[in-house]
C-alpha positions, 0 to 999 in steps of 0.5 A: 500500499502506498504511504502518505507523505504529503496533505491532502485536500479532499472533497468527500462526496456523500448525496445525503448523510443522514447524523444517527443510526449507522450509513452514509452520516456516520461513515462521513463524520467520522472520515472526515475527523480522521482523515483532518486528524491527520493533516488533511483539508477536507471538504464534505459536500453533502445534500439534505441530511447534512452531517454532523461533523466534528471539529477538522472538516468543513461543511459545503452544503449543495442542498436538493429540495429535500423531496423525502424529509422525515416529517414531510415525505414525498413532498412537492415544493413550491413554485418559489422553491425550485431553482435551476433545471436539476431542481426541475427533474429531481421533482419529475422523477420524483413524480414517476415514482424514481429516486432521484437525488444520486442524479441530481446531487452528482450533478449539482457536486460536478458543478460546485466541482467546477467551481472550485478547480485546482482546489482540491487533489482527489474528490472521494464520491461515498454511495453516490454515483450519479452520472456527474461524478463521470465529469469529474475526471474532464477536470483532471481531479482523480476520482475515487468511490466508495460503494458500502454495498450494491444497492440491487441487494435491497433492490432483490430482497425488496422485490421478491414477495411482492405482487407484480404493479407493486413490482413495476412501482418500485423498480421505477423508485429503484431505478438509480442502480442500472445508474451506479452500475455504469458509473461503477463499471466506468471511474476508477478505484473503487472502495468496499468495506467486505469481502463480502461487499466486494463480491456484491459489487464485482457481480452486480455492477460487472467490475473487475477485481482488482479495481475493488479495494477493502477498507473496513469501517471503524467505531468510536469508541470513545463515544461506545463502550461499555457504561458503569452500572446494571444492563437494564434487565429483559431489553433488546435494543436493535438498529434500523437506518431504515424500515426495508425489508433487508433490515429482517425488522419483521424476523426480529417482531416474531423471535420477540412474539415468542418471547415475551410468552415466557420471559420478561422482555421489552424490545428497543428499536432504534428507527422509524417503524413504517407502517407496516411495521407498527401493522404487525406489532400491533397485530403480534399484540407487543404494542407494551412491549416494543419501543422505538426510537430515533434521533436521537444526540450520539450521547442518547444513542451511544448510552441506550446501547450500551444499557440493554442486555441483547444486541440483535442485527436480525438483517438479510444483508450486511454489507458492513454493520456499523451498529453491530461495530457499535454493539461490540463496542459497548459490550453488548452482546450481539446476535446477527444474522448469518448473512453479507458481511456479518460473519466476516465482521463479528467473527466468533465474537456473535452468535449467529443465526439464520437470516429469516429465521424466527424460530432460531433467532427467539431460541438464540436469544432464551438462550442468553436471557439465561445465561449470564455467564454466556452473555458476559463472556460474548461481550469480552469477546465482542470488544475484543474483536473492536480492539482488534479490528475496527478503529476509524483513526486505520479507516483514513490513513488506508483510505488516505492512502488510496486516495494517494494510488488514484493520484499517482495512478497506482492501483495497488491500495 
């Protein structure tokens, strides 16, 4: 791997950067901070929701029309909000049932970079892969792209059990995935977070394996750590960056419904539930046994993870899973699906179960709930795994080395 011997001027792009509970905003926050700590100049170009950044990097807002804000999703903007043709394109695509943000952000970001030609050494596109990124090399700027996992996986899982009309509507929403595959094949080096994600990227986007480099994610152990005092008896916690089929929440709810008939347990879901999830919660008579909470401040989020007796990641797929690392760093015993990169990330520090199997998940929950010694051993395994493998300074150093390799036209990072 090339070693970074000079400070770099970095433009880090993220089409949306939800600041809490995993996902792009968490990655942008920690990577930008640690890159700045290494002496690099980092400017984060982001659409809404904007990231929360620590001291060091600079936020450069790239406003969209924010059509999917939590409090008013799929809103119709006022006429005076429309500023230019990318705004018109964004509205038209939404009305047609498509998801426009990766494309329209890439157009706006390219425009912003064109106005500042010569002010950056490298551009890092985080998961956007819009057509506008194909114009970045024409500005004389090397481009590195992060793909945490290909959204083709989400699409397959989301369409699997739907009727033909629902599949047609959802296929329009996922239309941006074809664009991302085309862009992935044409841009420079790609960074991903695990061997599992690399395999899926190469298969689904038809990318050459030598163009994909693995840099695992990190966890902020200053924030995510065991806390003094006893944990809340019977508390189970899970984190959803989005309530989508990929996250496997219906399986967890069915498992908890089996458990509450014989154990005093309570599930805390960190994330915003969909209407289908709320309906399922009611059908399973879990109203007083499940709590949904979202948009927690960082310290409250970290304290909540560390307060639970058991953490669960029931996903049908994960390209990495930042919450897995956060749970382990919090000293919370973890049950995770044997899916995607989760076995790779957790190794022997989690109890692995078959994805989509509520019976096996309920048995695993029952076994940990009833065995404090087993929970303590699992917590120590998780803490050891984090200490050996996941640290944001190392992630930043490896990413910066990939930047330098791209700048020097090397692909061996």
